[in-house]
DOLUM-178850 format. One record per residue (C-alpha): residue number from 1; residue in three letters; chain; x, y, z. Coordinates in steps of 0.1 Angstrom, whole numbers, plus 5000, padded with zeros to 4 digits. Each point is the difference from the previous one (the first is absolute). Example, Ala and Ser with C-alpha at 12.3 -4.5 7.8 and 13.67 -1.06 7.14 Angstrom:
<rs>
[1,'Ala','A',[5123,4955,5078]],
[2,'Ser','A',[5014,5034,4993]],
</rs>
This chain:
<rs>
[1,'Met','A',[9397,2850,2026]],
[2,'Thr','A',[4981,5021,4974]],
[3,'Lys','A',[4984,4981,4972]],
[4,'Leu','A',[5015,5002,4965]],
[5,'Pro','A',[4978,5015,4972]],
[6,'Lys','A',[4981,4973,4981]],
[7,'Lys','A',[4998,5018,4966]],
[8,'Thr','A',[5029,5004,4977]],
[9,'Pro','A',[5009,5037,4994]],
[10,'Tyr','A',[4998,5012,4964]],
[11,'Leu','A',[4979,4969,4988]],
[12,'Val','A',[4965,5005,4987]],
[13,'Thr','A',[4978,4972,4985]],
[14,'Lys','A',[4970,5007,4978]],
[15,'Gly','A',[4982,4976,4978]],
[16,'Gly','A',[5024,4972,5009]],
[17,'Arg','A',[5030,5021,4987]],
[18,'His','A',[5028,5013,5021]],
[19,'Tyr','A',[5014,5036,4997]],
[20,'Phe','A',[5029,5018,5017]],
[21,'Arg','A',[4989,5035,5012]],
[22,'Ile','A',[5019,5026,5019]],
[23,'Ala','A',[4991,5036,5007]],
[24,'Val','A',[5026,5026,4989]],
[25,'Pro','A',[5008,5024,5029]],
[26,'Lys','A',[4985,5035,4995]],
[27,'Glu','A',[5033,5018,4999]],
[28,'Leu','A',[5012,4977,4971]],
[29,'Gln','A',[4968,4999,4979]],
[30,'Gln','A',[5011,5028,4977]],
[31,'Ala','A',[5034,4985,4994]],
[32,'Val','A',[4987,4965,4995]],
[33,'Gly','A',[4970,5011,4980]],
[34,'Lys','A',[4975,4978,5017]],
[35,'Lys','A',[4980,4998,5033]],
[36,'Glu','A',[5002,4962,4999]],
[37,'Val','A',[5019,4972,4984]],
[38,'Ser','A',[4982,4969,4990]],
[39,'Leu','A',[5013,4969,4982]],
[40,'Ala','A',[4982,4969,4990]],
[41,'Leu','A',[5018,4970,5013]],
[42,'Gly','A',[4990,4976,4973]],
[43,'Asp','A',[4989,4964,5005]],
[44,'Leu','A',[5014,4995,5035]],
[45,'Asn','A',[4984,4982,5029]],
[46,'Lys','A',[4995,5018,5033]],
[47,'Ala','A',[5032,4988,5016]],
[48,'Gln','A',[5021,5010,4970]],
[49,'Ala','A',[4982,5033,4998]],
[50,'Glu','A',[5007,5008,5037]],
[51,'Val','A',[5037,4994,4995]],
[52,'Gln','A',[5001,5021,4968]],
[53,'Ala','A',[4980,5028,5016]],
[54,'Ala','A',[5024,5001,5030]],
[55,'Arg','A',[5030,5001,4976]],
[56,'Leu','A',[4985,5028,4979]],
[57,'Gly','A',[4990,5019,5031]],
[58,'Ala','A',[5035,5000,5013]],
[59,'Asp','A',[5013,5011,4965]],
[60,'Trp','A',[4976,5029,4998]],
[61,'Gln','A',[5007,5012,5035]],
[62,'Gly','A',[5037,5001,4989]],
[63,'Arg','A',[4991,5020,4970]],
[64,'Phe','A',[4980,5024,5021]],
[65,'Leu','A',[5029,5005,5024]],
[66,'Arg','A',[5024,5006,4971]],
[67,'Gln','A',[4976,5026,4986]],
[68,'Arg','A',[4997,5017,5034]],
[69,'His','A',[5038,5001,5002]],
[70,'Ala','A',[5003,5015,4965]],
[71,'Met','A',[4975,5027,5011]],
[72,'Gly','A',[5019,5007,5032]],
[73,'Ile','A',[4971,4987,5022]],
[74,'Ala','A',[5018,4969,5013]],
[75,'Pro','A',[5036,5004,5014]],
[76,'Leu','A',[5011,4966,4989]],
[77,'Pro','A',[4992,4978,4969]],
[78,'Pro','A',[4991,4963,5004]],
[79,'Ala','A',[5027,4976,5012]],
[80,'Pro','A',[5026,4998,4972]],
[81,'Ala','A',[5003,4962,5000]],
[82,'Pro','A',[4965,4984,4995]],
[83,'Ile','A',[4996,4963,5001]],
[84,'Ala','A',[5010,4986,4966]],
[85,'Gln','A',[4973,4983,4981]],
[86,'Val','A',[5006,4972,4976]],
[87,'Ser','A',[4989,5010,4966]],
[88,'Arg','A',[5009,4996,4963]],
[89,'Val','A',[4996,5018,4968]],
[90,'Ala','A',[4966,4995,4983]],
[91,'Thr','A',[4998,4984,4966]],
[92,'His','A',[4982,5017,4971]],
[93,'Glu','A',[4971,4974,5003]],
[94,'Glu','A',[4997,5007,5037]],
[95,'Ile','A',[5000,5038,4995]],
[96,'Gln','A',[4973,4998,4974]],
[97,'Ala','A',[4978,4977,5022]],
[98,'Leu','A',[5004,5022,5031]],
[99,'Ala','A',[4994,5032,4980]],
[100,'Ser','A',[4967,4985,4987]],
[101,'Met','A',[4991,4989,5035]],
[102,'Leu','A',[5007,5035,5014]],
[103,'Gly','A',[4977,5016,4974]],
[104,'Arg','A',[4973,4974,5005]],
[105,'Ser','A',[5002,5004,5038]],
[106,'Ser','A',[4995,5037,4996]],
[107,'Leu','A',[4969,4996,4979]],
[108,'Glu','A',[4987,4973,5023]],
[109,'Ala','A',[5005,5022,5031]],
[110,'Asp','A',[4983,5029,4981]],
[111,'Glu','A',[4970,4977,4992]],
[112,'Glu','A',[4998,4990,5037]],
[113,'Met','A',[5001,5037,5010]],
[114,'Arg','A',[4971,5007,4978]],
[115,'Ile','A',[4980,4971,5014]],
[116,'Leu','A',[5010,4998,5037]],
[117,'Gly','A',[5016,5033,5009]],
[118,'Pro','A',[5034,5017,4998]],
[119,'Ile','A',[5030,4978,4995]],
[120,'Glu','A',[5022,5026,4983]],
[121,'Ala','A',[5025,4979,4979]],
[122,'Ala','A',[5029,5025,5002]],
[123,'Trp','A',[5033,4987,4986]],
[124,'Gly','A',[5024,5019,5023]],
[125,'Pro','A',[5017,5033,5003]],
[126,'Gly','A',[5016,5023,4974]],
[127,'Gln','A',[4983,5020,4973]],
[128,'Asp','A',[4963,4999,4994]],
[129,'Leu','A',[4992,4969,4979]],
[130,'Gly','A',[4982,5022,4975]],
[131,'Val','A',[5034,5015,4993]],
[132,'Ala','A',[5024,4972,5008]],
[133,'Val','A',[4984,4973,4979]],
[134,'Pro','A',[4997,5021,4968]],
[135,'Asn','A',[5036,5011,5005]],
[136,'Ala','A',[5011,4964,5003]],
[137,'Val','A',[4981,4988,4970]],
[138,'Ala','A',[5014,5029,4980]],
[139,'Gly','A',[5035,4990,5011]],
[140,'Arg','A',[5007,5034,5016]],
[141,'Asp','A',[5002,4988,5036]],
[142,'Leu','A',[4999,4963,5007]],
[143,'Glu','A',[5014,5004,5035]],
[144,'Gly','A',[4968,5017,5011]],
[145,'Ile','A',[4983,4966,5003]],
[146,'Ala','A',[5031,4981,5012]],
[147,'Glu','A',[4987,4997,5036]],
[148,'Arg','A',[4967,4986,4989]],
[149,'Ala','A',[5018,4974,4979]],
[150,'Glu','A',[5024,4992,5028]],
[151,'Asp','A',[4971,4995,5024]],
[152,'Ala','A',[4983,4976,4976]],
[153,'Leu','A',[5032,4980,4995]],
[154,'Ser','A',[5011,5000,5037]],
[155,'Ile','A',[4968,4981,5010]],
[156,'His','A',[5015,4970,4982]],
[157,'Gly','A',[5036,5007,5010]],
[158,'Leu','A',[5010,5014,4967]],
[159,'Asp','A',[5021,5031,4989]],
[160,'Leu','A',[5000,5022,4969]],
[161,'Pro','A',[5029,4992,4976]],
[162,'Ala','A',[5032,5019,5008]],
[163,'Asp','A',[5009,5005,4963]],
[164,'Pro','A',[4988,5035,4990]],
[165,'Val','A',[4983,4989,4967]],
[166,'Glu','A',[4983,4969,5016]],
[167,'Arg','A',[4989,5022,5029]],
[168,'Arg','A',[4984,5025,4977]],
[169,'Arg','A',[4984,4971,4980]],
[170,'Ala','A',[4985,4986,5033]],
[171,'Leu','A',[4987,5034,5011]],
[172,'Tyr','A',[4984,5006,4966]],
[173,'Thr','A',[4982,4967,5003]],
[174,'Phe','A',[4986,5011,5034]],
[175,'Gly','A',[4991,5034,4986]],
[176,'Lys','A',[4979,4985,4972]],
[177,'Glu','A',[4980,4979,5024]],
[178,'Met','A',[4995,5029,5024]],
[179,'Ala','A',[4988,5022,4971]],
[180,'Lys','A',[4974,4973,4990]],
[181,'Ala','A',[4987,5000,5036]],
[182,'Leu','A',[4998,5038,5002]],
[183,'Lys','A',[4982,5002,4967]],
[184,'Gly','A',[4975,4973,5013]],
[185,'Lys','A',[4993,5020,5031]],
[186,'Arg','A',[4995,5032,4980]],
[187,'Leu','A',[4975,4983,4977]],
[188,'Arg','A',[4982,4986,5030]],
[189,'Asp','A',[4997,5035,5014]],
[190,'Glu','A',[4984,5010,4967]],
[191,'Gly','A',[4975,4972,5002]],
[192,'Glu','A',[5016,4976,4976]],
[193,'Leu','A',[5000,4963,5008]],
[194,'Val','A',[5035,4988,5005]],
[195,'Glu','A',[5004,4964,5012]],
[196,'Thr','A',[5028,4990,5023]],
[197,'Pro','A',[5022,4976,4981]],
[198,'Ser','A',[5001,4964,5010]],
[199,'Ala','A',[5029,4989,5022]],
[200,'Leu','A',[5028,4985,4979]],
[201,'Pro','A',[5021,4971,5014]],
[202,'Leu','A',[5034,5011,5013]],
[203,'Pro','A',[5032,4984,4985]],
[204,'Ala','A',[5010,4967,5016]],
[205,'Ser','A',[5029,5018,5017]],
[206,'Leu','A',[4975,5021,5020]],
[207,'Ser','A',[4968,4980,5003]],
[208,'Gly','A',[5012,4974,5024]],
[209,'Pro','A',[4976,4972,5007]],
[210,'Asp','A',[4965,5001,4985]],
[211,'Pro','A',[4980,5017,5028]],
[212,'Ser','A',[4971,4976,4995]],
[213,'Thr','A',[5023,4972,5011]],
[214,'Leu','A',[5011,5016,5033]],
[215,'Pro','A',[4986,4987,5033]],
[216,'Pro','A',[4967,5017,5010]],
[217,'Ala','A',[5016,5022,5026]],
[218,'Glu','A',[5025,5014,4974]],
[219,'Lys','A',[4977,5007,4971]],
[220,'Pro','A',[4994,5036,4990]],
[221,'Ala','A',[4964,5012,4998]],
[222,'Ser','A',[5001,4999,4962]],
[223,'Val','A',[5000,4962,5000]],
[224,'Leu','A',[4982,4992,5033]],
[225,'Arg','A',[4971,4977,4998]],
[226,'Leu','A',[4974,4988,5025]],
[227,'Arg','A',[5016,4966,5005]],
[228,'Asp','A',[5032,5017,5010]],
[229,'Val','A',[4981,5019,5027]],
[230,'Tyr','A',[4983,4968,5011]],
[231,'Glu','A',[5033,4982,5004]],
[232,'Leu','A',[5013,5027,5023]],
[233,'Trp','A',[4968,5002,5020]],
[234,'Arg','A',[4999,4962,5004]],
[235,'Thr','A',[5035,4999,5014]],
[236,'Lys','A',[4998,5031,5022]],
[237,'Ser','A',[5013,4998,5036]],
[238,'Lys','A',[4965,4994,5014]],
[239,'Ala','A',[4990,4975,4973]],
[240,'Pro','A',[4962,4996,4993]],
[241,'Ala','A',[4983,4967,5008]],
[242,'Ala','A',[5000,4974,4973]],
[243,'Lys','A',[4963,5004,4994]],
[244,'Thr','A',[5004,5038,4996]],
[245,'Ser','A',[5030,4995,4977]],
[246,'Asn','A',[4981,4976,4978]],
[247,'Arg','A',[4971,5024,4996]],
[248,'Ala','A',[5023,5027,4990]],
[249,'Leu','A',[5018,4977,4975]],
[250,'Glu','A',[4966,4991,4985]],
[251,'Val','A',[4993,5037,4994]],
[252,'Val','A',[5034,5005,4984]],
[253,'Asn','A',[4994,4972,4976]],
[254,'Ala','A',[4965,5014,4991]],
[255,'Phe','A',[5016,5035,4996]],
[256,'Glu','A',[5025,4986,4975]],
[257,'Glu','A',[4973,4982,4981]],
[258,'Ala','A',[4974,5027,4999]],
[259,'Cys','A',[5022,5031,4996]],
[260,'Gly','A',[5029,4987,4980]],
[261,'Asn','A',[5025,5005,5028]],
[262,'Pro','A',[5010,5036,4994]],
[263,'Val','A',[5029,5017,5018]],
[264,'Leu','A',[4986,5018,5030]],
[265,'Val','A',[5008,5035,4989]],
[266,'Asn','A',[4977,4994,4970]],
[267,'Val','A',[4970,4987,5021]],
[268,'Thr','A',[4967,5018,4992]],
[269,'Arg','A',[4964,5000,5012]],
[270,'Gln','A',[4992,4978,4970]],
[271,'Asp','A',[5022,4973,5015]],
[272,'Ala','A',[4980,5000,5032]],
[273,'Gln','A',[4968,4998,4980]],
[274,'Lys','A',[5014,4971,4980]],
[275,'Leu','A',[5008,4981,5032]],
[276,'Arg','A',[4965,5007,5013]],
[277,'Glu','A',[4983,4987,4968]],
[278,'Phe','A',[5024,4970,5000]],
[279,'Tyr','A',[4987,4989,5035]],
[280,'Leu','A',[4964,5008,4993]],
[281,'Ala','A',[5001,4978,4969]],
[282,'Lys','A',[5010,4972,5022]],
[283,'Gly','A',[4968,5003,5020]],
[284,'Leu','A',[5015,5012,5032]],
[285,'His','A',[4978,5019,5024]],
[286,'Pro','A',[5006,5038,4998]],
[287,'Val','A',[5013,5001,5036]],
[288,'Thr','A',[5026,4975,4990]],
[289,'Val','A',[5009,5018,4968]],
[290,'Lys','A',[5006,5033,5019]],
[291,'Asp','A',[5022,4982,5025]],
[292,'Arg','A',[5021,4985,4972]],
[293,'Val','A',[5003,5033,4981]],
[294,'Asp','A',[5010,5019,5031]],
[295,'Trp','A',[5028,4975,5007]],
[296,'Val','A',[5020,5016,4972]],
[297,'Arg','A',[4998,5033,5019]],
[298,'Val','A',[5012,4983,5032]],
[299,'Leu','A',[5031,4987,4982]],
[300,'Leu','A',[5007,5034,4983]],
[301,'Asn','A',[4996,5018,5034]],
[302,'Tyr','A',[5028,4977,5013]],
[303,'Glu','A',[5023,5010,4971]],
[304,'Val','A',[4993,5037,5005]],
[305,'Glu','A',[5006,4999,5038]],
[306,'Glu','A',[5029,4976,5002]],
[307,'His','A',[5020,5003,4967]],
[308,'Gly','A',[4990,5034,4986]],
[309,'Arg','A',[5004,4992,4963]],
[310,'Leu','A',[4964,5011,4996]],
[311,'Thr','A',[4993,5033,5017]],
[312,'Thr','A',[4963,4996,4999]],
[313,'Asn','A',[4977,4970,4996]],
[314,'Pro','A',[4988,4999,4964]],
[315,'Trp','A',[4972,4974,5006]],
[316,'Pro','A',[4967,5018,5002]],
[317,'Arg','A',[4970,4991,5021]],
[318,'Val','A',[4973,4986,4977]],
[319,'Lys','A',[4964,4994,5008]],
[320,'Val','A',[4985,4965,4999]],
[321,'Glu','A',[4963,5001,4998]],
[322,'Gly','A',[4985,4979,5028]],
[323,'Ser','A',[5032,4999,5021]],
[324,'Ser','A',[4984,5018,5029]],
[325,'Glu','A',[4977,4969,5005]],
[326,'Ser','A',[5013,4971,5020]],
[327,'Ala','A',[5009,4969,4979]],
[328,'Thr','A',[4981,4979,5025]],
[329,'Asp','A',[4979,5015,5028]],
[330,'Arg','A',[5014,4982,5030]],
[331,'Arg','A',[4976,4994,5028]],
[332,'Asp','A',[5003,4992,5037]],
[333,'Thr','A',[4991,4965,5012]],
[334,'Arg','A',[4966,4998,5016]],
[335,'Glu','A',[4981,4973,5019]],
[336,'Ala','A',[4988,4982,4969]],
[337,'Glu','A',[5035,4997,4985]],
[338,'Leu','A',[5016,4990,5033]],
[339,'Thr','A',[4974,4974,5007]],
[340,'Thr','A',[5004,4982,4967]],
[341,'Leu','A',[5037,5001,5001]],
[342,'Phe','A',[5005,4989,5036]],
[343,'Ser','A',[4973,4973,5000]],
[344,'Gln','A',[5023,4978,4978]],
[345,'Pro','A',[5015,4968,5016]],
[346,'Leu','A',[5035,5016,5000]],
[347,'Phe','A',[4988,5025,5028]],
[348,'Gln','A',[4974,4977,5016]],
[349,'Thr','A',[5021,4969,5005]],
[350,'Tyr','A',[5036,5010,4992]],
[351,'Glu','A',[4999,4980,4968]],
[352,'Leu','A',[5031,5013,4983]],
[353,'Pro','A',[5001,5001,4962]],
[354,'Ser','A',[5025,4980,4981]],
[355,'Ala','A',[5008,5027,4973]],
[356,'Lys','A',[5036,5010,5003]],
[357,'Asn','A',[4993,5038,4997]],
[358,'Ala','A',[4976,4996,5030]],
[359,'Ala','A',[5031,4997,5022]],
[360,'Arg','A',[4984,4976,5025]],
[361,'Asp','A',[4993,5017,5033]],
[362,'Ala','A',[5002,5034,4984]],
[363,'Ala','A',[4967,4992,4982]],
[364,'Tyr','A',[4982,5000,5033]],
[365,'Trp','A',[5017,5027,5020]],
[366,'Val','A',[5008,5027,4974]],
[367,'Pro','A',[4964,5007,4988]],
[368,'Ile','A',[4988,5001,5037]],
[369,'Met','A',[5028,5024,5009]],
[370,'Gly','A',[4992,5021,4970]],
[371,'Ala','A',[4964,5003,5011]],
[372,'Leu','A',[5010,5010,5035]],
[373,'Thr','A',[5031,5022,4994]],
[374,'Gly','A',[4995,5014,4965]],
[375,'Ala','A',[5037,4991,4993]],
[376,'Arg','A',[5011,4995,4964]],
[377,'Ile','A',[5005,4964,4989]],
[378,'Thr','A',[5038,5003,4995]],
[379,'Glu','A',[5003,5016,5035]],
[380,'Leu','A',[4984,4969,5015]],
[381,'Ala','A',[5016,4973,4978]],
[382,'Gln','A',[5035,5013,5008]],
[383,'Leu','A',[4996,5000,5038]],
[384,'Leu','A',[5027,4983,5020]],
[385,'Thr','A',[4993,4980,5032]],
[386,'Ala','A',[5021,5027,5018]],
[387,'Asp','A',[4975,5026,4988]],
[388,'Val','A',[4973,4988,5025]],
[389,'Phe','A',[5011,5008,5036]],
[390,'Glu','A',[4989,5013,5033]],
[391,'Lys','A',[5008,5037,5008]],
[392,'Asn','A',[4988,5020,5030]],
[393,'Lys','A',[4976,4971,5008]],
[394,'Val','A',[4984,5002,4965]],
[395,'Trp','A',[5005,4974,4973]],
[396,'Val','A',[5012,5018,4969]],
[397,'Ile','A',[5003,4994,4963]],
[398,'Ala','A',[5029,5020,4985]],
[399,'Phe','A',[4999,5009,4963]],
[400,'Arg','A',[5036,5007,4991]],
[401,'Val','A',[5029,4990,4977]],
[402,'Thr','A',[5026,4978,5016]],
[403,'Asp','A',[5015,4985,4968]],
[404,'Pro','A',[4999,5026,4971]],
[405,'Ser','A',[5010,4973,4975]],
[406,'Trp','A',[4964,4987,4999]],
[407,'Gln','A',[4978,5020,5024]],
[408,'Arg','A',[4985,5033,4990]],
[409,'Leu','A',[4976,5026,5013]],
[410,'Lys','A',[4980,5024,4978]],
[411,'Asn','A',[5012,5032,5018]],
[412,'Lys','A',[5013,5014,5033]],
[413,'Pro','A',[4966,5001,5018]],
[414,'Ser','A',[4996,4963,4993]],
[415,'Lys','A',[5026,4992,5026]],
[416,'Arg','A',[4979,4997,5032]],
[417,'Glu','A',[4992,4979,5030]],
[418,'Ile','A',[4963,4992,5008]],
[419,'Pro','A',[4984,4978,5027]],
[420,'Val','A',[4991,4965,4992]],
[421,'His','A',[4962,5001,4996]],
[422,'Ala','A',[4980,4982,5027]],
[423,'Glu','A',[4982,4979,4974]],
[424,'Leu','A',[5034,4987,4987]],
[425,'Val','A',[5009,4990,5036]],
[426,'Arg','A',[4967,4982,5004]],
[427,'Leu','A',[5006,4981,4967]],
[428,'Gly','A',[5034,4988,5012]],
[429,'Phe','A',[5023,5023,4981]],
[430,'Leu','A',[5025,5003,5028]],
[431,'Asp','A',[5001,4962,5004]],
[432,'Tyr','A',[5008,4997,4963]],
[433,'Cys','A',[5028,5026,5003]],
[434,'Lys','A',[5015,4981,5030]],
[435,'Ala','A',[4998,4967,4981]],
[436,'Met','A',[5018,5014,4970]],
[437,'Arg','A',[5027,5015,5022]],
[438,'Asp','A',[5004,4967,5019]],
[439,'Ala','A',[5004,4982,4967]],
[440,'Gly','A',[5029,5023,4991]],
[441,'His','A',[4983,5021,4973]],
[442,'Ile','A',[5012,5035,4993]],
[443,'Arg','A',[4970,5009,4978]],
[444,'Leu','A',[4965,4999,5014]],
[445,'Phe','A',[4986,4987,4967]],
[446,'Pro','A',[5030,4982,4984]],
[447,'Met','A',[4980,4983,4973]],
[448,'Ala','A',[4991,5034,4984]],
[449,'Lys','A',[5022,5002,4969]],
[450,'Val','A',[5022,5030,4996]],
[451,'Ser','A',[5002,5016,4966]],
[452,'Glu','A',[5026,5025,4989]],
[453,'Leu','A',[4973,5018,4981]],
[454,'Asn','A',[4971,4999,5025]],
[455,'Gly','A',[5016,4992,5034]],
[456,'Ala','A',[4985,4976,5024]],
[457,'Gly','A',[4964,5009,4992]],
[458,'Gly','A',[4998,4995,4963]],
[459,'Ala','A',[4994,4962,4998]],
[460,'Leu','A',[4976,5001,5031]],
[461,'Ser','A',[4981,5028,4984]],
[462,'Ser','A',[4995,4979,4968]],
[463,'Trp','A',[4986,4972,5021]],
[464,'Phe','A',[4977,5023,5020]],
[465,'Ser','A',[4986,5015,4968]],
[466,'Lys','A',[4987,4965,4990]],
[467,'Leu','A',[4987,4994,5036]],
[468,'Lys','A',[4980,5032,5001]],
[469,'Thr','A',[4986,4994,4965]],
[470,'Glu','A',[4988,4966,5011]],
[471,'Ala','A',[4984,5017,5030]],
[472,'Gly','A',[4980,5022,4976]],
[473,'Trp','A',[5020,5032,5003]],
[474,'Gly','A',[5001,5023,4969]],
[475,'Arg','A',[5028,5020,4985]],
[476,'Glu','A',[4992,5029,5024]],
[477,'His','A',[5011,4978,5029]],
[478,'Thr','A',[5036,4990,5005]],
[479,'Phe','A',[5023,4993,5030]],
[480,'His','A',[5005,5038,5001]],
[481,'Ser','A',[4962,5003,5008]],
[482,'Phe','A',[5009,4988,5035]],
[483,'Arg','A',[5020,5032,5004]],
[484,'His','A',[4970,5021,4988]],
[485,'Gly','A',[4978,4981,5024]],
[486,'Val','A',[5022,5007,5031]],
[487,'Glu','A',[5003,5037,4990]],
[488,'Thr','A',[4962,5003,4996]],
[489,'Ile','A',[4993,4982,5034]],
[490,'Leu','A',[5024,5023,5019]],
[491,'Lys','A',[4987,5032,4984]],
[492,'Arg','A',[4964,4990,5008]],
[493,'Ala','A',[5011,4994,5036]],
[494,'Lys','A',[5014,5036,4999]],
[495,'Glu','A',[5035,4988,5009]],
[496,'Pro','A',[5026,5028,4997]],
[497,'Lys','A',[5017,5002,4966]],
[498,'Ser','A',[5034,4998,5016]],
[499,'His','A',[4991,4966,5016]],
[500,'Ile','A',[4985,4987,4967]],
[501,'Asp','A',[5031,5010,4980]],
[502,'Arg','A',[5023,4984,5026]],
[503,'Tyr','A',[4980,4968,5001]],
[504,'Thr','A',[4998,4996,4962]],
[505,'Gly','A',[5033,5015,4991]],
[506,'His','A',[4988,5031,4981]],
[507,'Gly','A',[5021,5032,4998]],
[508,'Gly','A',[4973,5026,5003]],
[509,'Lys','A',[5002,5036,4989]],
[510,'Asp','A',[4998,5017,5034]],
[511,'Ile','A',[5036,5007,5011]],
[512,'Ala','A',[4989,4999,5037]],
[513,'Asp','A',[4987,4964,4995]],
[514,'Arg','A',[5028,4990,4976]],
[515,'Asp','A',[5031,5014,5017]],
[516,'Tyr','A',[4992,5010,5035]],
[517,'Thr','A',[4978,4972,5012]],
[518,'His','A',[5019,4969,5012]],
[519,'Leu','A',[4974,4974,5009]],
[520,'Gln','A',[5011,4966,5014]],
[521,'Ala','A',[4983,4967,4997]],
[522,'Glu','A',[4985,5003,5035]],
[523,'Asp','A',[4983,5032,4989]],
[524,'Leu','A',[4982,4981,4972]],
[525,'Val','A',[4984,4972,5021]],
[526,'Glu','A',[4967,5018,5001]],
[527,'Thr','A',[5003,5008,4963]],
[528,'Ala','A',[5004,4963,4992]],
[529,'Ser','A',[4971,4991,5022]],
[530,'Lys','A',[4977,5021,4978]],
[531,'Val','A',[5008,4979,4970]],
[532,'Leu','A',[4972,4975,5004]],
[533,'Ala','A',[4992,4990,4965]],
[534,'Ser','A',[4964,4987,4997]],
[535,'Gly','A',[5000,4968,4981]],
[536,'Leu','A',[5033,4989,5014]],
[537,'Lys','A',[4987,4973,5024]],
[538,'Leu','A',[5025,4972,5003]],
[539,'Pro','A',[5004,4970,5023]],
[540,'Arg','A',[5034,4993,5015]],
[541,'Val','A',[5014,4972,4980]],
[542,'Phe','A',[5038,5003,5006]],
[543,'Pro','A',[5017,4978,5009]],
[544,'Thr','A',[4985,4969,4986]],
[545,'His','A',[5012,4967,5014]],
[546,'Glu','A',[5018,4991,4967]],
[547,'Trp','A',[5017,5034,4995]],
[548,'Ala','A',[5038,5002,5000]],
[549,'Ala','A',[5023,5028,4991]],
[550,'Pro','A',[5014,4998,4964]],
[551,'Pro','A',[5036,4990,4996]],
[552,'Val','A',[5025,5029,5003]],
[553,'Pro','A',[5012,5009,4964]],
[554,'Arg','A',[5037,5003,4993]],
[555,'Ser','A',[4995,5035,4987]],
[556,'Ile','A',[4972,5024,4991]],
[557,'Leu','A',[4980,4988,4970]],
[558,'Arg','A',[5009,5023,4972]],
[559,'Thr','A',[4987,5003,4964]],
[560,'Lys','A',[5007,5026,4974]],
[561,'Thr','A',[4965,5002,4987]],
[562,'Ser','A',[4967,5004,5017]],
</rs>
């Protein structure tokens, strides 16, 4: 089955406004008087504009066929019984409002053409407007602009009055507004400044609901704000993680406070600069400021790509002095840091801390595993007892997501299987895993609290931060420093990059390594053996005679905050 076209024929969007455009066939251009017909569709959202463009396209194709038939080019005219459309006669108030909108839309399109490029705002076929409009205003030939007026009314399901006098009155109203627009264009051609009039509210009978009160997905570009885009992005089919969503919401709040919450079609470079200065005034590091400012661009890219009410991203890239420097220069763990950390009673005698965030046995095993595997703290804290198993005669740790409601991995390469390090085996890790399985535990570290915001590693990370500070580590050393250390050790050992990436869960840029190399855990046994961190010299202290597995919780511990 062939794919249907994605774009709506005849619909053009520029500057957040929708236009109907159709090319006039060459053989009809002299009779029609135009090479192209263009109509501004007013303040419609994209879905409404698509329907209206399709309806107008069918109507104009019918007109072209009738003209061909009249010229003897087409043997048959259009079908004589078109689908009846429900319409009513326009009131004088509605005629005046729509005539003003037609004139304003023409000047607006003319202004866009002068700024962005051609969007010729033709009003339809018939006599040249330079002749038809003066004739209408003079009262000599009001019917010369009838089709333009009918087009403007039909968008709203309205007809011209049937009474001859009222029909002339309506056409004269349209003629005056069209004359104003033509005069404005002529003066602009002569270098005069002619402002496009402000949009006037439509009568209640035509305006429908206030567009600013519509759901975010239905709002037209003219009233679309950043919070609307955020709400759609937050609830998209592949919803972002809670932590990511909260970060984006914080940026939206800052944008509204710093920039005054403009509609997105009015966003300027000055708004981006205002947001930058807002964050810098709060004392944030330039790296953090650039990240926050760029978040607006991320949200607007989503709107452009998924909803199309903005055709281009209006958010510029602004420089933040100092943003090329790292906020904190992270370092790998070296012998001195490892010695001071692992010489504490926790690791020498299995003296488990009482702090709740320490997560009991996780306090002992997770730092050691981090130093030997380079795994992220959340990857370790969310492990299940079933994630440690024997495969092809090799004991394996599988980093994977079994329950998406609370487990997460950073990216696709993070899903991996690696061998259990020989040092972990010596320290009794496999015995610990068996004891937890025998006790009926699903999670390997069931006391590690799970947060909706920070997953299974958030609370444990907070505890480790205090532990490493007590051990004399500075800001440049964090749990993530273990990951730096493993990478550094393996590179010094001249281990192949494909093996390092597979062991640590990095994606890599080489397509051969990333997509065409399929290493298994047994292929990484030698890689793991090279991770011999100096300073990590521990006695085997598990199990102690008083140790017992913790009670099995009724459900996974879950908190909404970190």
